[in-house]
N, C-alpha and C positions, 0 to 999 in steps of 0.2 A: 293474499297468501304468499306470493313471491316476496313482497316487501317484508313481511314478518319473518320469513325464512332467512332472508338476507340480513336483516337486523340481528336475528339470533346468532347467526354464524359470525357476524362482525363482532358482536359482544363477546362471544366465546374466544375468538382470536385475540381481542384486546385484553381480556383477562389473562389469557395464557402468556402473552408478551409481558404484561405487567408483573405477573408472578416471577418470571425468569429474571427480569430487571431488578425486582425487589430482592431476590435471593442473592444475585451477584453483587448488589450494592451492600448487603449485609456482610458478605465475605470480605469485600474491599475495606469496609469500615472497621471490621475486626482486625484485619491485617495492619491498617494504619495506626490503630490504637496500640497494638503490640509493638510496632516499631517505635512509637513515641515513648513507650515505657522503657524499652531497651536503651534508647538514646538518653533518657532521663537518668537511668541507673548508672550509665557510664560517663555522665557529663563531668564528673569530678576528676577523671583521669585524662591524660593527654594522648593515650593510644587510640587508634581508630576503633570504632564499634564493629565487632565481628558477629555476624549472624549466621547461624547454621542454615545451610540450604535445605529447603523442604522439597522432597521429591514429589513432583506433581505427575499424576498419571494422566497424560494427555494423548489423544489419538493423533496420528499424523495430520489429519484434516484440521484438528483444532490448533496444532502448532503452526500449520501453514496459514490459517486465517489470522492467528495472532501476529505472525510476522508481517503479513500484509497490512494489518491495521496499524502496527507500529510504524512501518515504512510510510504509510499515508498520514501519520500523525493524527489518527482518529482515536480518541481516548475512550475506548469501550472494549469489553471482553468479547471473545468469539461468540459466547452464548447470546449476548445482547445483539451482536451483528446478525446472527442467524434469526433471532426473533424479529428484528426490523426487516430482514429480508423476506420472511414469511408474510409479515404484515403488508409490505409493499406489493407482494404478489396477489394477496387476497383483496385488498381494498378496491383497486380498479375493477376487478372481476365482479365483486359484490355490487358495486355501484352500477355497472352495466347490466348485471342480472336483475337488479331491482328496477331498472328503467325498461326492462322487457327487451333487451337487445338479443340479437341472434346468438346462438351458442358459439359460433365461430368468432364473433366479435368479442364475446366474453373470454374465450380462450386467448385471443390476441391481446386483450387487455392484461390478462394474467402474465403472459410472456413478456410484455413490455415492462410491467411493474417488477417482475422478477429480475429483469436485466438492468434496472436502474442502479441498485446498490453496488454491484460489481463494477459498473461503469464509473460511478462516482469515486470508488476506492482507487481504481486504476488511474483515473485522471489526477486525483490528489497526490498519489504516489509518484507519478511521473513528474508533476510540477515541483514537488518537494525535492525530488532527486536532482532535477535540473538546478534548482536554487542552491542545493548543498554543493554540487560540483562547481558551480560558479564561485563559491566562497572558499573552496578548499585550498586553492593556490595561495590566496591571501592569508589563510590560517597557517599554512606551513611557513610562509615568510615571517609571520608573527612569532611562531615557535623558534625559528632560527634567530631572530633578533633577541628574544628573551634569553636564549642560551648564550648568545654573545655577551649579554649584560651580566651574566653570572647566575641566572635563575636555573632551577632544576627543570627537568622535562615535565614533571607533574605540575609545577607552578606555571609553566608556560601553557599547559592545557587549561589550567584554571583561568588564565587571562583570556583565552579564547572563549570560555564559557561566560565570562562576565562582560566582555567588551564587544563581542561580535553578535550580530543579530541572528534571529532564527532563520533557518533550521539548524545551522551548524553550532550556534551557541547553546541551544537546548540539548543537542546530542552530546556535545562535549561535557555539558553539565551533568548529564546522566552518567557519562564515563567517570567523571570525578567522584560522583556519589558512590558508584560501585567500588572505586578504589578506597574511599573512606570507610566503606562497610566491610572491607577485608579482602576484596579481590586484588589480584596482582595486576600490574600495569599491562602485561601482555594479554592476560585474560580479558581485561576491560576493553582493550583495543580490539581484540578479536570479536567481542560482543558488539562493539560499535560497527565493525565491518559487516557483521551478520544482520544487524538491524537495517542499515542503510542500503546495502547491496549495490555499492558503486564500484566500478572497475578501477577508477582513479584512487578511491580510498583503499581498496584492497592492495594496490601497488604501494601506496604510502605505508600502510600498516605492516605489510610483509617486509619492506625495507627497514622500517624502524625496529621490528622484532629481531631481524637478523643482526642489525647493528648492536642491539643491546646484548646479544649473545656472544658475538665474535669481536666487538669493539670497532673503532674507527672514528672518523670525523663526522659527528652528527650534523653539524652546521652545514658542511659541504654537501652531505647527503640530502638534507632537506631542501637546500637551494636547487640542486639538480632535479629533484622530484617536482619542485614547484615549476621549474621551467618546462619540464616534460608535460605536466598537466596543462600548462598554458598552451603549448603546441597542440595537444590533443583537442582542447576546446576550440582552438582556431580551425583545425581540420574538420571537426564535427560541424561547425557552423557553415563551412564551405560546402560540405556534403549535403547539408540540409537545403542550401540554396540550389545546388545542381540537381537535386532529386525532388524538388518541390512539385513539378508537374506530374511526375510519375506517381508520387504519393497521393496527389489529388485524384488522379485517374483510378488508382486502386480503391480509394475511399468511395468514389462514385459507383464503381462497379460493385463494391460490397454492400453499400447502403441503399442504392436505388431500388433494387427489387424488394427489399424489406420495407422501405417506406411506401412504395407503390402498393404492396400487399396490405399494409396497415390502412391506407386510405380507402382501398376497395372494401376492406372489412367494415368500415364505417358507412360507406356510401351504398354498397351493394353486397351485403354478406352472402346472399344466395349464390352470386357468381363465384365467390371463393369456395363456398361449400360444395359446388358442383365438381370441383377438382378432387374432393375427398370421396365422392360417391361413386365414381367410376374408375375402372382399372386404367383407362387411358389417362385420366386426370392425375392419378397417383403417379403413373409412369412419367408424365410430363413434369410434375413437381420434383421428383427424384432426379431426373435428367437435368433440369434447370439448376437445382441446388448443387449437383456435382460439377457442372460446367462453371457456375459462378465461383465455387470454391477453388477450382483449378486456376481460373483466371486471376482471382485475388492473390493466391499463393505465388503464382508466376510473377506478377507485378511486384509483390513484396520481396521476392528473392532478387529481382533485378535492382530495386532501389535500396536494398539493405547492403551496405558496404562496411566490411570490417576494417578497422584502422587501429 
């Protein structure tokens, strides 16, 4: 009976996820076909294709998820991500439930499964941001050299998109496509900064936008920003080396209780369940969680250095 119930629930979740992905794919396909038609209609003229913006009614949560997925370079819509998130939380719990595991173990499996998608997104986002920032100084030097040779700023960005590797090449490629579809250079650069969320990029974009408004020597400005970014990266690497032991201690303090509780859920779930059945056990769990949180935040504050 438990196996039948678990299989039925799993089938229901699978069909629910499949329906959401199917609907989102149809919307994306319809939009791509419309863009192709617009580009085909305007292919005979030399002016850029201009598309009217469609106001999408999105909740703040949907916009936040969309920005995180873009920053992590994960090509899916927020609805698809939420569907995968639900599926990741249900599958381990259903498997453990079908195997006759203790309810505490089933709950722990659901918690672990639900925590995997955000962890993967944050890891990919941090890795991609580090790669982008390591390429940014070289990209600014390339723009400066292109301006010295007589090219325009937009052509210099096109060279970055075509000659530099991902992720900076892809991001500047998106910026060039936005400009070709009718956005201004300042708007496209602001959208680039919003997608990447890099302090170094915000510095460069702000300086470029101010220079385009008030004038000045763009080549000298880009060279100075490039040197500043190189110095910031050097300081960042030195800080990482000096705070390595503290960050490791914070990681151990934060993850050791969670890992130990997960192991005990698999080995002796009745022992973990006893904490939830008595007032003393609940008080001990709350006290331990508060103390662990305070210790983790204190270490994080010590090793986090603003530069």
